[in-house]
C-alpha positions as CSV (number, residue, x, y, z in Angstrom):
1,M,139.0,117.8,24.2
2,K,137.8,121.5,23.5
3,K,134.7,120.2,21.4
4,I,133.7,118.1,24.1
5,F,134.0,121.2,26.6
6,N,132.0,123.4,24.2
7,V,129.2,120.5,23.6
8,V,128.8,120.4,27.5
9,L,128.4,124.2,28.0
10,L,125.7,124.3,25.2
11,A,123.5,121.9,26.6
12,A,124.0,123.6,29.8
13,A,122.6,127.0,28.4
14,T,120.1,125.0,26.6
15,M,118.9,123.2,29.8
16,T,118.7,127.1,31.5
17,A,116.7,128.8,28.8
18,S,114.2,125.8,28.6
19,A,113.7,126.3,32.7
20,S,113.1,129.8,32.3
21,I,110.6,129.8,29.4
22,T,108.7,126.8,31.4
23,A,108.7,129.2,34.7
24,S,107.2,131.8,32.5
25,A,104.5,130.3,30.7
26,N,103.2,128.9,34.1
27,Q,103.0,132.9,35.3
28,L,101.2,133.9,31.9
29,D,98.6,131.1,32.7
30,D,97.7,131.8,36.0
31,L,97.3,135.5,34.6
32,L,94.9,134.2,32.4
33,K,92.8,132.3,34.7
34,Q,92.8,135.4,37.1
35,V,91.4,137.2,34.2
36,K,88.5,134.9,33.2
37,A,87.4,134.9,37.0
38,D,87.4,138.4,37.5
39,R,85.4,138.7,34.3
40,I,82.9,136.1,35.4
41,S,82.3,138.2,38.6
42,V,82.1,141.5,36.9
43,A,79.5,140.0,34.6
44,K,77.4,138.6,37.8
45,L,77.6,142.0,39.6
46,D,76.4,143.6,36.3
47,K,73.4,141.1,35.8
48,K,72.4,141.9,39.7
49,R,72.6,145.7,39.3
50,E,70.5,145.3,36.1
51,A,68.1,142.9,37.4
52,E,67.7,145.7,40.8
53,F,67.0,148.3,38.3
54,N,64.6,146.9,36.1
55,S,62.8,146.1,39.6
56,A,62.9,149.4,40.5
57,R,62.0,150.5,37.1
58,A,58.8,148.2,37.6
59,D,57.8,149.9,40.9
60,K,58.0,153.5,39.6
61,Q,56.1,152.8,36.8
62,S,53.2,151.3,39.1
63,L,53.3,154.3,41.1
64,L,52.8,156.6,38.0
65,N,50.1,154.6,36.8
66,T,48.4,154.8,40.4
67,A,49.1,158.3,40.4
68,K,47.3,159.1,37.0
69,A,44.4,156.9,38.2
70,E,44.0,158.9,41.0
71,L,44.1,162.3,39.0
72,K,41.5,161.0,36.6
73,K,39.0,160.0,39.7
74,Q,39.7,163.4,41.1
75,N,39.1,165.3,37.8
76,V,35.6,163.5,37.7
77,R,34.9,164.2,41.5
78,N,36.3,167.8,40.8
79,D,33.7,168.3,37.6
80,R,30.7,166.8,39.7
81,L,31.5,168.9,43.0
82,T,31.6,172.3,40.7
83,K,28.3,171.2,39.2
84,E,26.9,170.5,42.5
85,Y,28.3,173.8,43.8
86,A,26.8,176.1,40.9
87,A,23.4,173.9,41.7
88,N,23.6,174.9,45.6
89,D,24.4,178.5,44.8
90,I,21.4,178.9,42.5
91,K,18.9,177.2,45.1
92,I,20.4,179.2,47.8
93,N,19.5,182.5,45.7
94,Q,16.1,181.1,45.5
95,K,15.7,180.2,49.0
96,T,17.1,183.8,49.9
97,V,14.3,185.2,47.4
98,E,11.6,183.1,49.1
99,L,12.8,184.1,52.7
100,D,12.7,187.4,51.9
101,N,9.4,187.3,50.5
102,A,8.1,185.2,53.3
103,T,9.5,187.2,56.1
104,G,8.2,190.7,54.5
105,T,8.1,193.3,57.2
106,L,9.5,191.2,59.9
107,G,12.6,191.6,58.5
108,E,12.2,195.1,59.9
109,M,11.7,193.8,63.3
110,F,14.5,191.3,63.1
111,G,16.7,194.4,62.6
112,V,15.3,196.6,65.3
113,S,15.2,193.8,67.7
114,R,19.0,192.7,67.0
115,G,19.9,196.6,67.6
116,A,18.0,197.3,70.9
117,A,19.3,194.1,72.3
118,A,22.9,195.1,71.3
119,S,22.3,198.7,73.2
120,A,20.6,196.9,75.7
121,A,23.5,194.8,76.2
122,G,26.1,197.5,76.4
123,M,24.2,199.3,78.9
124,I,23.3,196.4,81.2
125,A,26.9,195.1,81.1
126,T,28.6,198.0,82.7
127,S,25.0,198.6,84.9
128,I,25.5,198.1,88.5
129,V,22.4,196.5,88.6
130,S,24.1,193.4,87.3
131,A,25.9,192.8,90.5
132,E,22.3,192.1,91.7
133,Y,20.8,190.5,88.9
134,P,23.6,188.5,86.8
135,G,23.5,186.8,83.7
136,R,21.2,189.3,81.8
137,I,23.7,189.8,79.3
138,D,23.9,186.1,77.7
139,V,20.4,186.4,76.6
140,L,21.1,190.1,75.0
141,S,24.2,188.8,73.4
142,R,22.5,185.7,71.7
143,I,19.9,187.8,70.6
144,A,22.3,190.7,69.2
145,N,24.5,188.2,67.6
146,S,21.4,185.9,66.2
147,K,20.9,185.6,62.1
148,E,17.3,183.8,62.7
149,I,14.1,185.7,63.3
150,P,14.0,186.4,67.0
151,M,11.0,184.0,68.7
152,L,8.5,185.5,71.1
153,A,10.4,184.1,74.1
154,D,13.5,186.0,72.8
155,L,11.5,189.1,72.6
156,E,10.0,188.4,76.0
157,E,13.7,188.3,77.6
158,L,14.8,191.8,75.7
159,W,11.4,193.4,77.3
160,F,12.3,191.5,80.7
161,A,15.9,192.8,80.7
162,L,14.9,196.4,79.7
163,Q,11.8,196.6,82.1
164,T,14.1,195.3,84.9
165,E,16.8,198.0,84.6
166,M,14.3,200.6,84.4
167,T,12.6,199.6,87.3
168,Q,15.6,199.1,89.6
169,S,17.3,202.3,88.5
170,G,14.7,203.9,90.6
171,K,15.0,201.6,93.8
172,I,17.6,201.4,96.6
173,S,18.2,197.6,97.2
174,K,20.2,195.9,99.9
175,F,21.7,192.5,98.9
176,S,24.5,189.8,99.7
177,T,26.9,189.5,97.3
178,E,30.8,188.4,97.2
179,V,33.1,191.3,97.1
180,T,36.8,190.8,95.7
181,N,39.0,192.8,98.0
182,L,42.4,194.4,97.0
183,D,44.4,192.0,97.8
184,G,42.9,189.2,95.9
185,T,40.5,187.5,98.8
186,K,37.1,187.2,98.4
187,S,34.1,187.8,101.0
188,T,30.6,188.1,101.2
189,E,29.2,191.2,102.5
190,T,25.9,193.4,102.4
191,V,25.7,195.8,99.7
192,T,23.0,198.8,99.3
193,R,22.7,199.6,95.6
194,V,21.4,203.2,95.3
195,G,19.7,203.1,91.8
196,T,21.9,202.5,89.2
197,F,24.6,205.3,90.4
198,N,26.5,203.8,93.3
199,L,27.1,200.6,95.6
200,V,27.9,201.3,99.1
201,S,29.1,198.8,102.2
202,D,29.8,199.6,105.5
203,K,33.6,200.1,104.0
204,G,32.4,202.9,101.6
205,Y,32.0,203.0,98.4
206,L,32.2,199.9,95.7
207,N,33.0,199.5,92.0
208,Y,31.1,196.8,89.8
209,N,33.7,195.3,87.0
210,D,31.9,194.3,84.2
211,G,34.8,192.7,82.6
212,L,35.1,190.3,85.6
213,G,31.6,190.6,86.7
214,Q,32.9,191.2,90.1
215,V,32.2,193.9,92.7
216,Q,35.5,195.4,94.2
217,P,36.5,198.4,96.6
218,L,37.8,201.5,95.1
219,A,41.1,201.4,94.9
220,K,41.0,204.9,97.2
221,Q,37.8,206.1,98.7
222,P,37.2,209.4,98.0
223,A,37.5,212.3,100.7
224,S,36.7,211.5,104.3
225,Y,33.8,213.5,104.3
226,I,32.2,211.6,101.5
227,S,33.1,208.0,102.5
228,D,31.9,209.1,105.9
229,A,28.8,210.0,104.8
230,A,28.3,206.7,102.9
231,A,29.4,204.5,106.0
232,D,26.8,206.5,108.3
233,Y,24.2,205.8,105.5
234,F,24.6,201.8,105.1
235,G,24.3,202.0,108.9
236,V,20.9,203.6,109.2
237,T,18.1,201.4,109.5
238,T,15.3,203.7,109.9
239,G,14.5,207.7,108.6
240,Y,16.7,209.7,106.3
241,A,20.5,210.3,106.1
242,P,22.4,212.0,103.5
243,L,24.5,210.4,100.8
244,Y,26.5,211.6,98.0
245,V,25.2,210.1,94.8
246,D,27.1,209.8,91.9
247,P,24.6,210.7,88.4
248,S,27.5,209.9,86.0
249,R,27.6,206.3,87.4
250,G,30.7,206.1,88.6
251,A,32.9,208.5,86.1
252,I,33.0,211.5,89.1
253,L,33.6,209.2,91.6
254,A,36.4,207.9,90.0
255,L,37.6,211.2,89.5
256,E,37.3,212.1,93.2
257,T,39.4,209.1,94.0
258,R,42.4,210.0,91.8
259,K,42.6,213.6,93.8
260,K,45.9,213.5,96.2
261,S,45.3,213.8,100.0
262,L,47.1,215.9,101.9
263,M,49.9,213.3,102.8
264,E,50.4,212.6,98.9
265,F,51.3,216.5,98.7
266,Y,53.5,216.5,101.5
267,H,55.3,213.8,100.3
268,E,55.7,215.5,97.2
269,G,58.2,218.1,99.2
270,G,60.7,215.9,99.1
271,T,63.7,216.1,101.3
272,V,63.3,219.9,101.9
273,G,59.8,219.7,102.9
274,Y,60.8,216.9,105.6
275,V,63.6,219.6,106.8
276,I,60.8,222.4,107.0
277,T,58.7,219.6,109.0
278,V,61.5,219.0,111.2
279,V,62.0,222.9,111.7
280,A,58.5,223.3,112.7
281,I,58.4,220.6,115.1
282,L,61.3,221.6,116.9
283,G,59.8,225.3,116.8
284,F,56.7,224.1,118.1
285,L,58.5,221.6,121.0
286,I,60.3,224.8,121.9
287,A,57.5,227.0,122.4
288,F,55.1,224.4,124.0
289,E,58.2,223.8,126.6
290,R,58.6,227.4,127.0
291,I,54.7,228.0,127.4
292,I,54.3,225.6,130.0
293,M,57.3,227.0,132.2
294,L,56.6,230.4,131.9
295,G,53.0,230.0,133.0
296,A,54.3,227.7,135.8
297,M,56.9,230.5,136.5
298,G,54.2,233.2,136.3
299,S,51.4,231.5,138.7
300,K,54.5,230.8,141.2
301,M,55.3,234.7,141.0
302,N,51.2,235.3,141.5
303,S,51.4,233.0,144.7
304,Q,54.9,235.0,146.1
305,A,53.2,238.2,145.1
306,K,50.6,237.5,148.1
307,N,53.4,237.0,150.8
308,M,56.1,239.5,150.1
309,N,57.7,238.9,153.4
310,Q,58.7,235.4,153.0
311,P,60.5,234.8,150.0
312,N,60.6,231.5,147.9
313,E,63.5,231.0,145.6
314,N,61.2,228.5,143.4
315,N,60.2,231.8,141.2
316,P,62.4,234.7,139.7
317,L,60.3,236.8,142.4
318,G,60.9,235.0,145.2
319,R,64.6,234.9,144.6
320,L,64.8,238.9,144.0
321,L,62.8,239.0,147.4
322,K,65.5,236.9,149.0
323,V,68.2,239.6,147.4
324,Y,66.2,242.4,149.2
325,H,65.9,240.6,152.3
326,D,69.6,240.1,152.6
327,N,70.7,243.5,151.7
328,K,67.9,245.6,153.5
329,N,70.3,247.7,155.2
330,A,72.3,248.6,152.5
331,D,72.1,251.7,151.0
332,V,69.6,252.4,148.3
333,E,72.7,252.6,145.4
334,T,73.7,249.3,146.7
335,L,70.1,247.6,147.0
336,E,69.8,248.8,143.1
337,L,72.6,247.2,142.0
338,K,71.9,244.1,143.8
339,L,68.3,244.3,142.5
340,D,69.3,244.7,138.8
341,E,72.0,241.9,139.4
342,A,69.5,239.4,140.4
343,V,67.0,240.7,137.3
344,M,70.1,240.0,135.0
345,R,70.7,236.3,136.5
346,E,66.7,235.5,135.8
347,T,67.1,236.6,132.1
348,P,68.6,233.8,130.3
349,K,66.2,231.7,132.2
350,I,63.0,233.6,131.0
351,D,64.6,234.2,127.5
352,R,66.0,230.8,126.6
353,G,64.8,229.5,123.5
354,I,62.3,232.2,122.3
355,N,64.6,233.6,120.0
356,L,65.3,230.3,118.5
357,I,61.6,229.8,117.8
358,K,62.0,233.4,116.0
359,M,65.0,231.9,113.9
360,F,62.8,229.3,112.9
361,A,60.1,231.2,111.8
362,A,62.5,232.8,109.7
363,V,64.1,230.0,108.2
364,A,61.1,227.8,107.4
365,P,60.0,230.0,104.3
366,L,63.5,230.5,103.1
367,L,63.6,226.7,102.9
368,G,60.6,226.8,101.2
369,L,61.9,229.1,98.9
370,L,65.1,226.6,98.6
371,G,62.6,223.9,97.6
372,T,61.0,225.7,95.0
373,V,64.4,227.0,93.5
374,I,65.6,223.2,93.4
375,G,62.1,222.4,92.0
376,M,62.4,225.2,88.9
377,I,66.2,223.9,88.7
378,L,65.0,220.4,88.1
379,T,61.7,221.4,85.9
380,F,64.4,223.1,83.4
381,Q,66.6,219.9,83.4
382,T,63.8,218.2,82.6
383,I,62.5,220.0,79.5
384,T,66.2,220.2,78.3
385,L,66.2,216.4,78.4
386,F,62.7,215.7,77.1
387,G,61.4,218.6,75.7
388,T,57.6,220.3,76.5
389,G,55.6,217.7,74.9
390,D,54.2,215.3,77.8
391,P,53.4,218.2,81.0
392,K,53.4,215.1,83.3
393,I,57.3,214.5,83.3
394,M,57.5,218.0,84.9
395,A,54.6,217.8,87.1
396,G,56.6,216.3,89.9
397,N,59.0,219.0,90.0
398,I,56.6,221.5,89.7
399,S,55.3,220.0,92.3
400,L,58.3,220.3,94.4
401,A,58.9,223.8,94.0
402,L,54.7,224.6,95.0
403,V,54.5,222.2,97.9
404,T,57.6,223.2,99.6
405,T,57.0,227.2,99.5
406,A,53.3,226.1,100.8
407,L,55.0,224.0,104.0
408,G,57.5,226.6,104.3
409,L,54.5,229.6,105.0
410,I,52.4,226.6,106.9
411,A,55.2,226.5,109.3
412,A,56.6,230.0,109.6
413,L,52.9,231.5,110.2
414,P,52.4,229.5,113.2
415,L,55.8,229.8,114.9
416,I,55.6,233.7,114.3
417,L,52.4,233.2,116.2
418,V,53.7,231.3,119.3
419,H,56.6,233.3,119.1
420,S,54.5,236.2,120.1
421,I,53.0,234.2,122.8
422,V,55.9,233.1,124.2
423,A,57.4,236.5,124.2
424,S,54.5,238.3,125.7
425,K,54.5,235.9,128.7
426,A,58.3,236.4,129.2
427,K,57.7,240.4,128.8
428,G,54.9,239.8,131.2
429,I,57.6,238.2,133.6
430,F,60.2,240.8,133.2
431,G,57.6,243.6,133.7
432,K,56.8,242.1,137.1
433,L,60.1,242.1,138.1
434,D,61.0,245.5,137.1
435,E,57.7,246.8,138.9
436,Q,58.7,244.8,142.4
437,S,62.4,246.0,141.9
438,V,61.4,249.3,141.7
439,G,58.8,249.6,144.3
440,L,61.3,247.6,146.8
441,I,63.9,250.4,145.9
442,A,61.4,252.9,146.5
443,A,60.4,251.7,149.6
444,I,64.4,251.9,151.0
445,A,64.4,255.3,149.5
446,E,61.3,256.3,151.5
447,K,62.8,254.8,154.8
448,E,66.2,256.5,154.2
449,S,64.2,259.8,153.6
450,N,62.3,259.7,156.8
């Protein structure tokens, strides 16, 4: 029984081992098949890459062959052009010698004509005659820059240009041209040209801008007496008229336009200058009011002096007479006190503002001195910051120092004069009042003595 059991167990074990071996064998076969399949795929991919490489290699070789052929072709062309260049250079030298031999002394004329054309072009380009006769510079520039021997027509053009400039320099011509105004607008105006010196219109002097080929008004007209003479000259149709002419062809006129006007000098005084102006205006207004009032007061007093028996209270003398008539019966001492009181009441009305004018006359130069001190302080500050290399940096502060001093003196001198006038008028009125007061007291005293 035991033997039978062992045989069964052995058979079962044998069957299990046989099944396991069979399964392992199947897996190895699958793996082998997979490896073979992958090897075939890799081989196909390698063949494809090899084919692509061989194809690209063939293309590169073709390009290389083409480049070599082109290089050879260009080398051949370079050799041919080098030989042609050397031959042409020799030929040019030969032709240059032939040209020199053929021109002979004409070469000197070529140089002279070019030099004359260049010199004339520079002169004519800036001449105001070109405002009336434009286009001459084009022909002269062509002759001056030409590399060929000038033709007879070119020499004639040069001659005509020089002759025109020479002839027109001695003429006064009136013509119409387009004027470019300072605001950019353009207008056609009648312009008078005085030789080669000046352009004049009814608005004053004009300038010819050779760079733009335009007639333009000056940025600022010269002094009024110069510009007024130009306007008057432009309006004259017969006879003679004076005119200021610039012999430097605009240089002196340009300097005249750079000169500062009185208003420009005045504004350089700055705040101190404006304060001095206010002080002067106030002083003159007070003086003007006092002169009118004292003049009217003196006129009324003169009228009152002709009619002493009928006092009118619209003037100091009438009010003084009114006090006299009201106290005619009083004693001399009382009447004298009454009249002195009446004169004292009139004093503030007569003296009003006179001392203020005197004060303004004294303050004006002191303000000018203040402006001078401020200007010098600013000047030294500028020197400290920027040095003394550029005088223009200090010019503004120095102008402040000088202009304020001048303004202070200009304000003070007439204020002193008008103060003297007003004071003399007031003194005259006081003299009349004192004279009449003394006369009235004397009349009363005479009556009492009788």
